[in-house]
C-alpha positions in Angstrom: 81.6 102.5 91.6 77.8 102.3 91.0 76.0 104.5 88.5 76.0 108.2 89.6 72.8 109.9 90.6 72.1 113.5 89.8 69.6 115.9 91.3 68.3 119.4 90.6 70.9 121.8 92.0 68.4 123.8 94.1 66.4 120.8 95.2 66.2 121.9 98.8 64.5 125.2 97.9 62.2 123.6 95.3 61.0 120.9 97.7 60.2 123.3 100.6 57.1 124.3 98.7 53.8 122.3 98.8 53.7 120.2 95.7 57.1 121.5 94.7 59.1 119.2 92.4 62.7 118.5 91.6 64.2 116.3 88.9 66.7 113.5 89.4 68.4 111.0 87.2 70.6 107.9 87.2 73.4 107.5 84.7 74.4 103.8 84.3 77.5 103.4 82.1 76.6 102.2 78.6 72.9 102.3 79.3 70.1 104.8 78.8 69.8 107.5 81.5 66.9 106.9 83.9 64.9 110.0 84.7 62.6 110.7 87.6 61.3 113.3 90.0 60.7 114.2 93.6 57.5 115.8 94.8 56.8 117.5 98.1 53.6 116.2 99.7 53.7 118.7 102.6 55.9 120.1 105.4 56.0 118.3 108.7 55.8 119.9 112.1 59.5 119.6 112.4 60.0 121.6 109.2 61.1 118.6 107.2 59.3 118.1 103.9 57.5 114.8 103.1 58.9 113.7 99.8 57.8 111.0 97.4 59.9 109.7 94.4 58.7 108.7 91.0 58.9 105.1 89.8 62.4 103.6 89.9 63.6 105.7 92.7 63.3 105.5 96.5 63.6 108.2 99.2 65.5 106.5 102.0 65.9 109.4 104.4 65.4 113.2 104.5 66.4 116.0 106.7 66.4 119.8 106.3 69.7 119.8 104.5 70.1 116.3 103.0 68.2 113.6 101.2 69.2 110.0 100.6 68.0 108.6 97.2 68.4 105.1 95.7 67.8 103.6 92.3 67.4 99.8 93.1 67.5 98.8 89.4 71.1 100.0 89.1 72.1 99.4 92.7 72.9 103.2 93.0 72.6 105.2 96.1 73.6 108.8 96.9 73.0 111.2 99.8 72.7 114.8 98.6 73.8 117.6 100.8 72.8 121.2 100.3 75.0 124.1 101.5 74.7 125.2 105.1 75.6 128.7 104.0 76.8 130.5 100.8 79.2 133.4 100.6 78.5 135.7 97.7 80.4 138.9 98.6 84.0 137.7 98.7 84.6 137.9 94.9 82.7 139.3 92.0 83.9 136.8 89.5 84.8 133.1 89.2 86.7 131.8 92.2 89.6 129.6 91.1 91.2 128.4 94.4 90.6 128.5 98.1 92.0 127.1 101.4 91.0 127.1 105.1 93.5 127.8 107.9 94.5 125.0 110.3 92.4 126.4 113.1 89.4 126.9 110.8 89.1 130.6 111.5 90.2 132.0 108.1 89.8 131.3 104.5 91.9 132.5 101.5 90.7 132.5 97.9 91.8 133.8 94.5 89.6 134.9 91.6 89.5 135.3 87.9 89.4 139.1 88.5 93.0 138.8 89.7 92.3 139.4 93.4 93.3 137.3 96.4 91.5 137.8 99.7 91.4 136.5 103.3 88.1 136.2 104.9 86.3 134.9 108.0 85.5 131.3 107.5 82.4 131.4 109.7 80.6 134.2 107.8 82.6 135.2 104.7 83.4 138.6 106.1 86.4 140.2 104.3 89.5 140.5 106.4 92.5 141.3 104.1 93.2 141.9 100.4 96.5 140.5 99.2 97.9 142.6 96.4 101.2 142.1 94.6 100.8 139.5 91.8 100.8 141.1 88.3 98.3 138.8 86.6 95.9 136.0 87.7 96.6 134.1 90.9 96.3 130.4 90.1 96.8 128.9 93.6 96.8 129.9 97.2 97.1 127.9 100.5 97.8 128.4 104.2 101.0 127.3 105.8 100.4 124.8 108.7 100.6 127.7 111.2 97.5 129.3 109.7 99.2 132.7 109.9 101.0 132.7 106.5 99.7 132.2 102.9 101.6 130.8 99.9 100.4 131.9 96.4 101.5 131.3 92.8 100.5 133.3 89.8 100.6 133.7 86.0 103.4 136.2 86.6 105.7 133.2 87.3 106.2 134.4 90.9 105.7 132.5 94.2 104.8 134.8 97.1 104.5 134.4 100.9 102.1 136.7 102.7 101.2 137.5 106.3 97.6 136.8 107.0 97.7 139.2 109.9 98.6 142.4 108.0 98.5 141.4 104.3 102.1 142.2 103.7 104.2 140.2 101.2 107.1 138.9 103.2 108.9 137.0 100.4 108.9 136.6 96.6 110.4 133.7 94.7 111.5 134.1 91.1 112.9 131.5 88.8 110.1 130.0 86.8 109.6 131.1 83.2 105.9 130.3 83.1 102.8 130.7 85.3 102.8 128.7 88.5 99.8 126.3 88.6 100.1 124.5 91.9 102.2 124.4 95.1 102.8 122.0 98.0 104.3 122.6 101.4 106.9 120.3 102.9 106.4 119.5 106.6 106.0 122.7 108.6 106.9 124.9 105.7 110.6 125.7 105.7 110.6 124.3 102.1 107.9 124.5 99.5 107.4 123.0 96.0 106.0 124.7 92.9 104.8 123.3 89.6 104.7 125.6 86.5 103.6 125.9 82.9 107.3 126.0 82.0 107.4 122.2 82.7 109.5 122.4 85.9 108.9 121.6 89.5 111.2 123.5 91.9 112.1 123.2 95.6 112.4 126.5 97.5 114.0 127.7 100.7 111.4 130.0 102.3 113.9 131.5 104.8 116.2 132.8 102.0 113.7 133.1 99.1 116.0 130.9 97.1 115.5 128.0 94.8 117.2 124.8 96.1 116.9 123.0 92.9 114.8 122.0 89.9 113.3 118.7 91.0 111.9 117.8 87.6 112.0 119.2 84.1 109.2 117.5 82.2 109.0 119.6 79.0 105.2 119.7 79.6 103.1 121.9 81.9 102.8 120.7 85.5 99.2 121.2 86.4 99.2 119.7 89.9 101.8 118.8 92.6 101.5 116.8 95.9 104.0 115.9 98.6 103.5 112.8 100.7 105.4 110.7 103.3 106.6 107.4 101.8 105.8 104.0 103.2 108.8 102.1 104.5 108.4 99.6 101.7 109.2 102.2 99.1 112.8 102.8 98.1 113.2 106.5 97.3 116.8 106.1 96.1 119.9 108.2 96.8 120.6 111.8 95.8 123.4 112.4 93.4 124.8 115.1 95.6 124.7 115.8 99.3 121.4 117.7 100.0 121.7 121.3 101.1 121.4 121.9 104.8 118.6 124.2 103.9 116.5 121.2 102.9 114.3 120.2 105.8 112.1 117.1 105.8 112.6 116.0 102.2 114.4 112.7 102.8 111.3 110.6 103.3 109.0 112.4 100.9 107.5 111.5 97.5 106.7 114.2 95.0 103.7 113.6 92.6 103.4 115.6 89.4 100.2 115.8 87.3 101.3 116.7 83.8 99.6 118.1 80.7 101.2 115.4 78.5 99.0 112.7 80.0 101.7 111.5 82.4 101.7 111.1 86.1 105.1 111.1 87.6 106.2 110.2 91.1 109.7 110.5 92.5 111.7 110.9 95.6 111.7 114.5 96.7 115.3 114.4 97.9 116.8 112.1 95.3 115.5 114.2 92.4 116.1 111.5 89.8 115.0 112.5 86.3 111.8 111.3 84.9 113.7 109.8 82.0 115.1 107.1 84.2 111.7 105.4 84.3 110.9 105.8 80.6 114.4 104.6 79.7 113.9 101.6 81.9 110.6 100.5 80.3 111.9 101.2 76.8 114.9 98.9 77.6 112.7 96.3 79.2 110.6 96.0 76.1 113.6 95.5 74.0 115.0 92.8 76.3 111.9 90.6 76.4 112.8 87.2 78.0 116.5 87.3 77.2 118.7 85.3 79.6 121.3 88.0 79.3 119.1 90.8 80.7 121.2 91.4 83.8 124.3 91.9 81.7 122.5 94.4 79.4 121.0 96.3 82.3 124.3 96.4 84.0 125.8 98.0 80.9 122.9 100.4 80.8 123.4 101.4 84.4 127.1 101.9 84.0 126.5 104.4 81.2 123.6 106.2 82.8 124.3 106.2 86.6 128.0 105.6 87.2 127.7 107.6 90.4 125.5 104.9 91.9 127.8 102.1 90.7 130.6 103.8 92.6 128.6 103.9 95.7 126.9 100.5 95.6 128.7 97.3 94.6 125.7 95.0 94.6 123.9 95.0 91.3 120.6 94.1 92.7 120.8 97.1 95.1 121.6 99.4 92.2 118.6 98.0 90.2 116.2 98.7 93.1 117.7 102.0 94.1 117.6 103.4 90.5 114.3 102.2 89.2 112.1 102.2 92.3 112.4 105.9 92.9 110.6 107.0 89.8 107.5 105.9 88.1 105.7 107.3 85.1 102.1 106.4 84.4 100.4 107.3 81.2 96.7 108.2 81.5 93.8 108.8 79.1 94.2 112.5 79.0 96.0 115.5 80.6 96.3 115.1 84.4 94.8 118.1 86.2 95.3 117.2 89.9 96.7 114.7 92.2 96.9 113.7 95.9 98.2 111.0 98.2 95.8 108.8 100.1 98.5 107.0 102.1 102.2 106.2 102.0 101.7 104.1 98.9 98.3 104.9 97.5 97.6 108.0 95.3 94.8 109.6 93.3 95.0 111.6 90.1 92.3 113.1 87.9 92.3 113.7 84.2 90.7 116.2 81.7 88.3 113.5 80.4 86.8 112.7 83.8 88.9 109.7 84.9 90.1 109.3 88.5 93.0 106.9 88.8 93.8 105.2 92.0 97.4 103.9 91.9 99.8 102.0 94.1 103.3 103.4 94.0 104.7 99.9 94.5 103.0 98.6 91.4 102.0 101.6 89.2 101.7 99.9 85.8 98.0 99.0 86.3 95.6 101.1 88.4 94.0 99.8 91.5 90.8 101.2 90.1 89.5 103.9 87.7 86.5 105.9 88.6 84.5 107.6 85.8 81.3 109.4 86.6 81.2 111.8 83.7 83.4 113.1 80.9 83.8 116.5 82.7 87.4 117.4 83.8 88.4 116.3 87.3 89.5 119.7 88.8 90.4 118.8 92.4 91.1 115.8 94.6 91.4 116.0 98.4 92.1 113.2 100.9 89.3 113.1 103.4 89.0 110.7 106.3 89.3 107.2 104.9 88.3 108.3 101.4 88.4 111.4 99.2 86.5 114.4 97.8 86.5 115.1 94.1 85.1 118.0 92.1 84.5 118.2 88.3 83.9 120.7 85.6 80.2 119.9 85.3 79.5 121.2 88.8 79.5 117.8 90.6 81.4 117.5 93.9 81.3 114.2 95.8 82.7 112.3 98.7 83.7 108.7 98.6 84.2 106.9 101.9 85.2 103.3 102.4 82.8 102.7 105.2 79.7 104.0 103.3 77.7 102.1 100.7 76.6 105.4 99.1 78.2 108.5 97.7 77.8 111.9 99.4 77.0 114.6 96.8 77.6 118.3 97.6 75.0 120.1 95.6 74.3 123.8 94.7 76.5 124.4 91.7 74.4 124.4 88.6 76.7 123.0 85.9 79.4 125.5 86.9 82.9 124.0 87.4 83.8 123.5 91.1 87.5 124.3 91.0 88.7 123.6 94.6 87.7 122.0 97.9 89.0 122.6 101.4 88.0 121.1 104.7 88.2 121.8 108.4 86.8 119.2 110.8 83.2 118.6 109.7 83.0 121.6 107.4 83.7 121.5 103.7 84.2 124.6 101.5 84.0 124.7 97.7 84.7 127.5 95.2 83.0 127.7 91.9 82.9 129.6 88.5 79.6 131.2 89.7 81.7 133.3 92.1 80.3 131.6 95.3 82.0 129.9 98.2 79.7 127.2 99.6 80.1 125.8 103.1 78.7 122.4 103.9 78.2 120.9 107.4 78.6 117.1 107.5 76.7 117.2 110.8 73.7 118.0 108.6 73.8 114.4 107.3 
């Protein structure tokens, strides 16, 4: 990715004034930062300002809500988008999470003040207050119906709420540490939670019961994601017959972003332990190029997964079934968030600002690593044929395969942007400054 461009957070307001100025900069990796400015030379009859850039920068295009800037020397290009509207009355303090309903009518958000609220997505008008968690609410999301909300808090409880009357219809208990992230399986009969206690659990919503501990990592699970697996990926076989209460888990992958710098992917239904992957690579390193590797591996398999040997007689099938269903990738720092881009491609962001794109079929080396700043990557969201990322320095950007420039969502002035949600051409962000910002891609 080309060198990132930065612009003054309130550039749109600053450049609406005659002779108004806004700063901008280009940050090429390993080189000195290039600084420049934009100046308003007047406002046209259509209400669009006439802008000139200082030496080294070019204004390619401008509208009332966006401006496209290039830095030819570094082959960098970004289109900056200012918010269409800002909601300031939903919460009084930092907003840590938000989501938009499937129909686009409602939003739900949680705050550092311990509150969780449902509001009108069009204007931010408060509709419901969801009360019941004892401490902070870390995560909240709508079920696919758009009528029900799932939340997880520092009280180690997972709750389901009615968006229509704010009642708590179910509470799940079992975690021993705060719940940091959740994922919904298919239409929502099952959900997954990741916790500070190091476990990921699968839950039956109808009975408010835990169907099993999917992974026990020994390290905080900061982010979880569930995705449908490509046909080329072998998800393995479960050790026991799955419960009839599991719905839609058989073809799904579970991705875990862990505090111990590890990114783990496994079959949601097979629930194979993460140690399977680490044991494999440890053994592989010891084997080297030995001609007897199959014999040694067969001995290993007999001692660690006799249940599979009883079910499968062909050794090669056992090898694929056991080792393809889990991978463990070690990153540069703690993983904060993760998402699937497709049935085999995934993204994960770290505390030191790296965004890893990985292929599940060949996870030992990343497809690419994107690094725009050293600020923590706080959220990742699949969007069209690309993704949206937000970071701890206030940056929030869209990468699309069919565009030769990055779309930057501006407005946050160095305050972390914790979460991003979308509905059609609208993008919502929540920030430490207590604001929800709504962007219209039609403004591009």
